[in-house]
The first five atom37 places (N, CA, C, CB, O) and aatype in JSON, in Angstrom:
{
  "aatype": [20, 20, 20, 20, 20, 20, 20, 20, 20, 20, 20, 20, 20, 20, 20, 20, 20, 20, 20, 20, 20, 20, 20, 20, 20, 20, 20, 20, 20, 20, 20, 20, 20, 20, 20, 20, 20, 20, 20, 20, 20, 20, 20, 20, 20, 20, 20, 20, 20, 20, 20, 20, 20, 20, 20, 20, 20, 20, 20, 20, 20, 20, 20, 20, 20, 20, 20, 20, 20, 20, 20, 20, 20, 20, 20, 20, 20, 20, 20, 20, 20],
  "atom_mask": [
    [1, 1, 1, 1, 1],
    [1, 1, 1, 1, 1],
    [1, 1, 1, 1, 1],
    [1, 1, 1, 1, 1],
    [1, 1, 1, 1, 1],
    [1, 1, 1, 1, 1],
    [1, 1, 1, 1, 1],
    [1, 1, 1, 1, 1],
    [1, 1, 1, 1, 1],
    [1, 1, 1, 1, 1],
    [1, 1, 1, 1, 1],
    [1, 1, 1, 1, 1],
    [1, 1, 1, 1, 1],
    [1, 1, 1, 1, 1],
    [1, 1, 1, 1, 1],
    [1, 1, 1, 1, 1],
    [1, 1, 1, 1, 1],
    [1, 1, 1, 1, 1],
    [1, 1, 1, 1, 1],
    [1, 1, 1, 1, 1],
    [1, 1, 1, 1, 1],
    [1, 1, 1, 1, 1],
    [1, 1, 1, 1, 1],
    [1, 1, 1, 1, 1],
    [1, 1, 1, 1, 1],
    [1, 1, 1, 1, 1],
    [1, 1, 1, 1, 1],
    [1, 1, 1, 1, 1],
    [1, 1, 1, 1, 1],
    [1, 1, 1, 1, 1],
    [1, 1, 1, 1, 1],
    [1, 1, 1, 1, 1],
    [1, 1, 1, 1, 1],
    [1, 1, 1, 1, 1],
    [1, 1, 1, 1, 1],
    [1, 1, 1, 1, 1],
    [1, 1, 1, 1, 1],
    [1, 1, 1, 1, 1],
    [1, 1, 1, 1, 1],
    [1, 1, 1, 1, 1],
    [1, 1, 1, 1, 1],
    [1, 1, 1, 1, 1],
    [1, 1, 1, 1, 1],
    [1, 1, 1, 1, 1],
    [1, 1, 1, 1, 1],
    [1, 1, 1, 1, 1],
    [1, 1, 1, 1, 1],
    [1, 1, 1, 1, 1],
    [1, 1, 1, 1, 1],
    [1, 1, 1, 1, 1],
    [1, 1, 1, 1, 1],
    [1, 1, 1, 1, 1],
    [1, 1, 1, 1, 1],
    [1, 1, 1, 1, 1],
    [1, 1, 1, 1, 1],
    [1, 1, 1, 1, 1],
    [1, 1, 1, 1, 1],
    [1, 1, 1, 1, 1],
    [1, 1, 1, 1, 1],
    [1, 1, 1, 1, 1],
    [1, 1, 1, 1, 1],
    [1, 1, 1, 1, 1],
    [1, 1, 1, 1, 1],
    [1, 1, 1, 1, 1],
    [1, 1, 1, 1, 1],
    [1, 1, 1, 1, 1],
    [1, 1, 1, 1, 1],
    [1, 1, 1, 1, 1],
    [1, 1, 1, 1, 1],
    [1, 1, 1, 1, 1],
    [1, 1, 1, 1, 1],
    [1, 1, 1, 1, 1],
    [1, 1, 1, 1, 1],
    [1, 1, 1, 1, 1],
    [1, 1, 1, 1, 1],
    [1, 1, 1, 1, 1],
    [1, 1, 1, 1, 1],
    [1, 1, 1, 1, 1],
    [1, 1, 1, 1, 1],
    [1, 1, 1, 1, 1],
    [1, 1, 1, 1, 1]
  ],
  "atom_positions": [
    [[-8.93, -26.76, -25.13], [-10.05, -26.45, -24.27], [-10.25, -27.6, -23.28], [-11.34, -26.2, -25.1], [-10.17, -28.76, -23.66]],
    [[-10.51, -27.28, -22.04], [-10.67, -28.31, -21.03], [-12.12, -28.74, -20.94], [-10.17, -27.83, -19.68], [-13.02, -28.08, -21.46]],
    [[-12.33, -29.83, -20.26], [-13.66, -30.38, -20.09], [-14.28, -29.98, -18.76], [-13.63, -31.88, -20.22], [-15.33, -30.51, -18.39]],
    [[-13.65, -29.06, -18.04], [-14.13, -28.66, -16.73], [-15.43, -27.87, -16.84], [-13.07, -27.83, -16.01], [-15.63, -27.08, -17.77]],
    [[-16.32, -28.1, -15.87], [-17.57, -27.33, -15.82], [-17.26, -25.9, -15.38], [-18.61, -28.0, -14.86], [-16.39, -25.68, -14.53]],
    [[-17.97, -24.96, -15.94], [-17.79, -23.57, -15.54], [-18.62, -23.3, -14.29], [-18.19, -22.6, -16.7], [-19.81, -23.63, -14.24]],
    [[-17.98, -22.71, -13.31], [-18.71, -22.35, -12.1], [-19.24, -20.94, -12.28], [-17.8, -22.45, -10.84], [-18.53, -20.04, -12.73]],
    [[-20.49, -20.76, -11.93], [-21.14, -19.46, -12.07], [-21.68, -19.01, -10.73], [-22.27, -19.51, -13.13], [-22.13, -19.82, -9.92]],
    [[-21.63, -17.74, -10.54], [-22.16, -17.14, -9.31], [-23.65, -16.87, -9.48], [-21.4, -15.83, -8.96], [-24.08, -16.3, -10.49]],
    [[-24.42, -17.29, -8.5], [-25.85, -16.97, -8.46], [-26.1, -16.25, -7.14], [-26.75, -18.26, -8.6], [-25.61, -16.67, -6.09]],
    [[-26.87, -15.18, -7.19], [-27.16, -14.37, -6.02], [-28.66, -14.31, -5.82], [-26.55, -12.94, -6.15], [-29.41, -13.95, -6.73]],
    [[-29.1, -14.67, -4.61], [-30.52, -14.67, -4.28], [-30.73, -13.76, -3.08], [-31.04, -16.11, -3.98], [-30.08, -13.92, -2.04]],
    [[-31.62, -12.82, -3.21], [-31.87, -11.84, -2.15], [-33.22, -12.12, -1.51], [-31.82, -10.39, -2.71], [-34.21, -12.39, -2.2]],
    [[-33.27, -12.06, -0.16], [-34.52, -12.23, 0.57], [-34.54, -11.24, 1.74], [-34.68, -13.71, 1.08], [-33.57, -10.5, 1.95]],
    [[-35.63, -11.22, 2.48], [-35.71, -10.32, 3.63], [-34.69, -10.65, 4.71], [-37.11, -10.36, 4.21], [-34.24, -9.76, 5.44]],
    [[-34.32, -11.92, 4.83], [-33.41, -12.33, 5.89], [-31.94, -12.2, 5.5], [-33.69, -13.75, 6.29], [-31.07, -12.27, 6.37]],
    [[-31.64, -12.02, 4.22], [-30.26, -11.87, 3.81], [-30.06, -12.19, 2.34], [-29.38, -12.74, 4.64], [-30.99, -12.13, 1.54]],
    [[-28.83, -12.54, 2.01], [-28.46, -12.83, 0.63], [-27.75, -14.18, 0.6], [-27.55, -11.7, 0.03], [-26.86, -14.44, 1.41]],
    [[-28.17, -15.01, -0.33], [-27.53, -16.32, -0.51], [-26.7, -16.28, -1.78], [-28.58, -17.46, -0.57], [-27.17, -15.85, -2.83]],
    [[-25.46, -16.73, -1.66], [-24.56, -16.83, -2.81], [-24.38, -18.3, -3.13], [-23.19, -16.13, -2.53], [-24.18, -19.11, -2.23]],
    [[-24.46, -18.64, -4.38], [-24.2, -20.0, -4.82], [-23.1, -19.93, -5.86], [-25.49, -20.68, -5.39], [-23.22, -19.23, -6.86]],
    [[-22.02, -20.67, -5.6], [-20.9, -20.68, -6.53], [-20.4, -22.11, -6.63], [-19.76, -19.71, -6.08], [-19.86, -22.65, -5.66]],
    [[-20.58, -22.71, -7.79], [-20.23, -24.12, -7.93], [-21.07, -24.95, -6.97], [-18.72, -24.35, -7.66], [-22.28, -24.74, -6.88]],
    [[-20.46, -25.88, -6.26], [-21.2, -26.73, -5.33], [-21.45, -26.08, -3.97], [-20.47, -28.03, -5.14], [-22.12, -26.67, -3.12]],
    [[-20.91, -24.9, -3.75], [-20.99, -24.26, -2.43], [-22.03, -23.15, -2.38], [-19.64, -23.7, -2.06], [-22.28, -22.46, -3.37]],
    [[-22.63, -22.99, -1.2], [-23.53, -21.86, -0.96], [-23.08, -21.14, 0.29], [-25.01, -22.34, -0.82], [-22.52, -21.73, 1.21]],
    [[-23.33, -19.85, 0.3], [-22.94, -18.99, 1.41], [-24.11, -18.07, 1.72], [-21.64, -18.17, 1.08], [-24.76, -17.56, 0.81]],
    [[-24.37, -17.86, 3.0], [-25.47, -16.98, 3.38], [-24.91, -15.75, 4.07], [-26.47, -17.72, 4.31], [-24.07, -15.85, 4.96]],
    [[-25.38, -14.6, 3.64], [-25.01, -13.32, 4.25], [-26.24, -12.82, 4.98], [-24.5, -12.26, 3.17], [-27.19, -12.33, 4.36]],
    [[-26.23, -12.94, 6.29], [-27.36, -12.51, 7.11], [-27.5, -11.0, 7.05], [-27.18, -12.98, 8.58], [-26.52, -10.28, 6.87]],
    [[-28.72, -10.53, 7.18], [-28.96, -9.08, 7.11], [-28.24, -8.32, 8.22], [-30.46, -8.79, 7.18], [-28.07, -7.11, 8.12]],
    [[-27.83, -9.01, 9.29], [-27.09, -8.35, 10.37], [-25.57, -8.37, 10.14], [-27.41, -9.02, 11.7], [-24.82, -7.75, 10.9]],
    [[-25.12, -9.08, 9.12], [-23.7, -9.17, 8.78], [-23.24, -7.83, 8.22], [-23.44, -10.32, 7.76], [-23.92, -7.25, 7.38]],
    [[-22.08, -7.32, 8.67], [-21.59, -6.04, 8.14], [-21.43, -6.04, 6.61], [-20.25, -5.7, 8.78], [-21.58, -4.99, 5.98]],
    [[-21.12, -7.18, 6.01], [-20.96, -7.26, 4.56], [-22.29, -7.08, 3.84], [-20.34, -8.58, 4.17], [-22.31, -6.77, 2.64]],
    [[-23.39, -7.26, 4.53], [-24.71, -7.17, 3.9], [-24.92, -5.81, 3.22], [-25.81, -7.4, 4.93], [-25.45, -5.75, 2.11]],
    [[-24.51, -4.74, 3.89], [-24.67, -3.4, 3.29], [-23.84, -3.25, 2.01], [-24.25, -2.31, 4.31], [-24.29, -2.65, 1.04]],
    [[-22.63, -3.79, 2.03], [-21.78, -3.76, 0.83], [-22.45, -4.57, -0.27], [-20.36, -4.32, 1.14], [-22.46, -4.16, -1.43]],
    [[-23.0, -5.74, 0.1], [-23.66, -6.6, -0.87], [-24.84, -5.89, -1.53], [-24.12, -7.89, -0.21], [-25.04, -6.0, -2.74]],
    [[-25.63, -5.18, -0.74], [-26.77, -4.46, -1.3], [-26.32, -3.39, -2.3], [-27.6, -3.81, -0.18], [-26.91, -3.25, -3.37]],
    [[-25.27, -2.65, -1.94], [-24.75, -1.63, -2.85], [-24.2, -2.27, -4.12], [-23.66, -0.8, -2.16], [-24.4, -1.74, -5.21]],
    [[-23.51, -3.4, -3.97], [-22.97, -4.09, -5.13], [-24.08, -4.56, -6.06], [-22.11, -5.29, -4.69], [-23.97, -4.45, -7.28]],
    [[-25.16, -5.08, -5.49], [-26.29, -5.51, -6.31], [-26.91, -4.33, -7.05], [-27.35, -6.2, -5.45], [-27.26, -4.44, -8.22]],
    [[-27.05, -3.21, -6.37], [-27.63, -2.02, -7.01], [-26.79, -1.55, -8.19], [-27.75, -0.89, -5.99], [-27.32, -1.0, -9.15]],
    [[-25.46, -1.79, -8.12], [-24.55, -1.34, -9.18], [-24.2, -2.46, -10.17], [-23.28, -0.79, -8.56], [-23.37, -2.27, -11.05]],
    [[-24.83, -3.62, -10.01], [-24.49, -4.78, -10.85], [-23.0, -5.08, -10.82], [-24.94, -4.54, -12.3], [-22.4, -5.41, -11.84]],
    [[-22.42, -4.97, -9.63], [-20.99, -5.22, -9.41], [-20.86, -6.49, -8.58], [-20.28, -3.99, -8.71], [-21.18, -6.49, -7.39]],
    [[-20.39, -7.56, -9.19], [-20.32, -8.85, -8.5], [-18.94, -9.17, -7.94], [-20.74, -9.94, -9.43], [-18.77, -10.19, -7.28]],
    [[-17.96, -8.31, -8.19], [-16.61, -8.54, -7.68], [-16.6, -8.67, -6.15], [-15.69, -7.39, -8.11], [-15.93, -9.57, -5.64]],
    [[-17.32, -7.83, -5.39], [-17.3, -7.99, -3.93], [-17.78, -9.37, -3.47], [-18.16, -6.93, -3.29], [-17.33, -9.86, -2.43]],
    [[-18.68, -10.0, -4.21], [-19.16, -11.33, -3.84], [-18.06, -12.37, -4.01], [-20.38, -11.71, -4.68], [-17.9, -13.25, -3.16]],
    [[-17.31, -12.28, -5.1], [-16.2, -13.22, -5.3], [-15.14, -13.03, -4.2], [-15.56, -13.02, -6.7], [-14.58, -14.01, -3.72]],
    [[-14.89, -11.8, -3.83], [-13.92, -11.53, -2.77], [-14.42, -12.09, -1.45], [-13.65, -10.02, -2.65], [-13.64, -12.67, -0.7]],
    [[-15.69, -11.92, -1.15], [-16.26, -12.45, 0.09], [-16.2, -13.98, 0.1], [-17.72, -11.98, 0.26], [-15.89, -14.57, 1.14]],
    [[-16.47, -14.62, -1.02], [-16.38, -16.07, -1.11], [-14.94, -16.51, -0.86], [-16.88, -16.58, -2.48], [-14.71, -17.45, -0.1]],
    [[-13.99, -15.85, -1.49], [-12.58, -16.19, -1.29], [-12.19, -16.03, 0.17], [-11.69, -15.31, -2.18], [-11.46, -16.86, 0.72]],
    [[-12.66, -14.97, 0.8], [-12.37, -14.74, 2.22], [-12.93, -15.87, 3.07], [-12.95, -13.39, 2.67], [-12.25, -16.37, 3.97]],
    [[-14.14, -16.27, 2.8], [-14.77, -17.35, 3.57], [-14.09, -18.7, 3.32], [-16.26, -17.45, 3.21], [-14.14, -19.58, 4.17]],
    [[-13.47, -18.85, 2.18], [-12.76, -20.08, 1.86], [-11.31, -20.03, 2.34], [-12.8, -20.33, 0.36], [-10.57, -21.01, 2.18]],
    [[-10.9, -18.9, 2.92], [-9.52, -18.77, 3.4], [-8.53, -18.47, 2.3], [-9.11, -20.02, 4.11], [-7.33, -18.72, 2.45]],
    [[-9.01, -17.95, 1.19], [-8.15, -17.67, 0.04], [-7.92, -16.18, -0.17], [-8.74, -18.27, -1.21], [-7.51, -15.76, -1.25]],
    [[-8.18, -15.39, 0.83], [-8.13, -13.94, 0.69], [-6.88, -13.38, 0.05], [-8.28, -13.33, 2.0], [-6.96, -12.76, -1.01]],
    [[-5.71, -13.59, 0.66], [-4.49, -12.97, 0.11], [-4.15, -13.45, -1.3], [-3.32, -13.24, 1.02], [-3.8, -12.64, -2.16]],
    [[-4.25, -14.76, -1.55], [-3.94, -15.28, -2.88], [-4.92, -14.75, -3.91], [-3.95, -16.81, -2.87], [-4.53, -14.36, -5.01]],
    [[-6.19, -14.74, -3.56], [-7.22, -14.25, -4.47], [-7.02, -12.76, -4.76], [-8.62, -14.48, -3.89], [-7.1, -12.33, -5.92]],
    [[-6.75, -11.99, -3.73], [-6.52, -10.55, -3.9], [-5.35, -10.31, -4.85], [-6.24, -9.87, -2.55], [-5.45, -9.49, -5.76]],
    [[-4.25, -11.03, -4.64], [-3.07, -10.84, -5.48], [-3.35, -11.2, -6.93], [-1.9, -11.67, -4.95], [-2.93, -10.5, -7.85]],
    [[-4.06, -12.31, -7.14], [-4.41, -12.72, -8.5], [-5.34, -11.7, -9.15], [-5.07, -14.11, -8.48], [-5.16, -11.35, -10.32]],
    [[-6.32, -11.24, -8.41], [-7.25, -10.24, -8.92], [-6.52, -8.95, -9.3], [-8.35, -9.94, -7.89], [-6.79, -8.36, -10.34]],
    [[-5.6, -8.51, -8.46], [-4.85, -7.29, -8.76], [-4.0, -7.46, -10.01], [-3.96, -6.89, -7.56], [-3.88, -6.53, -10.81]],
    [[-3.39, -8.64, -10.2], [-2.61, -8.9, -11.41], [-3.5, -8.84, -12.65], [-1.9, -10.26, -11.33], [-3.12, -8.27, -13.67]],
    [[-4.69, -9.43, -12.56], [-5.61, -9.42, -13.68], [-6.05, -7.99, -14.02], [-6.84, -10.29, -13.38], [-6.16, -7.63, -15.19]],
    [[-6.31, -7.19, -13.01], [-6.7, -5.8, -13.23], [-5.57, -5.04, -13.91], [-7.06, -5.12, -11.9], [-5.82, -4.26, -14.84]],
    [[-4.33, -5.26, -13.46], [-3.18, -4.6, -14.1], [-3.03, -5.05, -15.55], [-1.88, -4.9, -13.31], [-2.75, -4.24, -16.43]],
    [[-3.22, -6.35, -15.8], [-3.11, -6.86, -17.18], [-4.17, -6.22, -18.08], [-3.26, -8.4, -17.19], [-3.89, -5.86, -19.22]],
    [[-5.38, -6.09, -17.57], [-6.45, -5.47, -18.35], [-6.13, -4.0, -18.62], [-7.79, -5.59, -17.62], [-6.35, -3.5, -19.73]],
    [[-5.62, -3.3, -17.61], [-5.28, -1.89, -17.79], [-4.16, -1.74, -18.82], [-4.86, -1.26, -16.44], [-4.2, -0.83, -19.65]],
    [[-3.18, -2.63, -18.78], [-2.07, -2.58, -19.75], [-2.55, -2.86, -21.15], [-0.99, -3.58, -19.38], [-2.07, -2.24, -22.1]],
    [[-3.5, -3.78, -21.31], [-3.97, -4.14, -22.65], [-4.88, -3.06, -23.25], [-4.72, -5.46, -22.6], [-5.06, -3.02, -24.46]],
    [[-5.45, -2.19, -22.42], [-6.29, -1.11, -22.91], [-5.47, 0.07, -23.41], [-7.23, -0.65, -21.83], [-5.96, 0.9, -24.17]],
    [[-4.2, 0.14, -22.97], [-3.34, 1.27, -23.37], [-2.84, 1.17, -24.76], [-2.17, 1.38, -22.46], [-2.11, 2.04, -25.22]]
  ]
}
């Protein structure tokens, strides 16, 4: 087991938008941002995957993150069979 701190996603919603906090970083999704509508739907469904994808995109990790996420989804699907 490693001694690394676990990073957790925190989501704060206000009239002006949504703030994401992940580890030492924070990200603001303005209510005029096209992702804001997706974020609202994700919150309604308790689905936080879109937030992790948005964070990865903002960090410039989109393709690598997507590929890793797809591998994990395939691994989970295989283990359920």
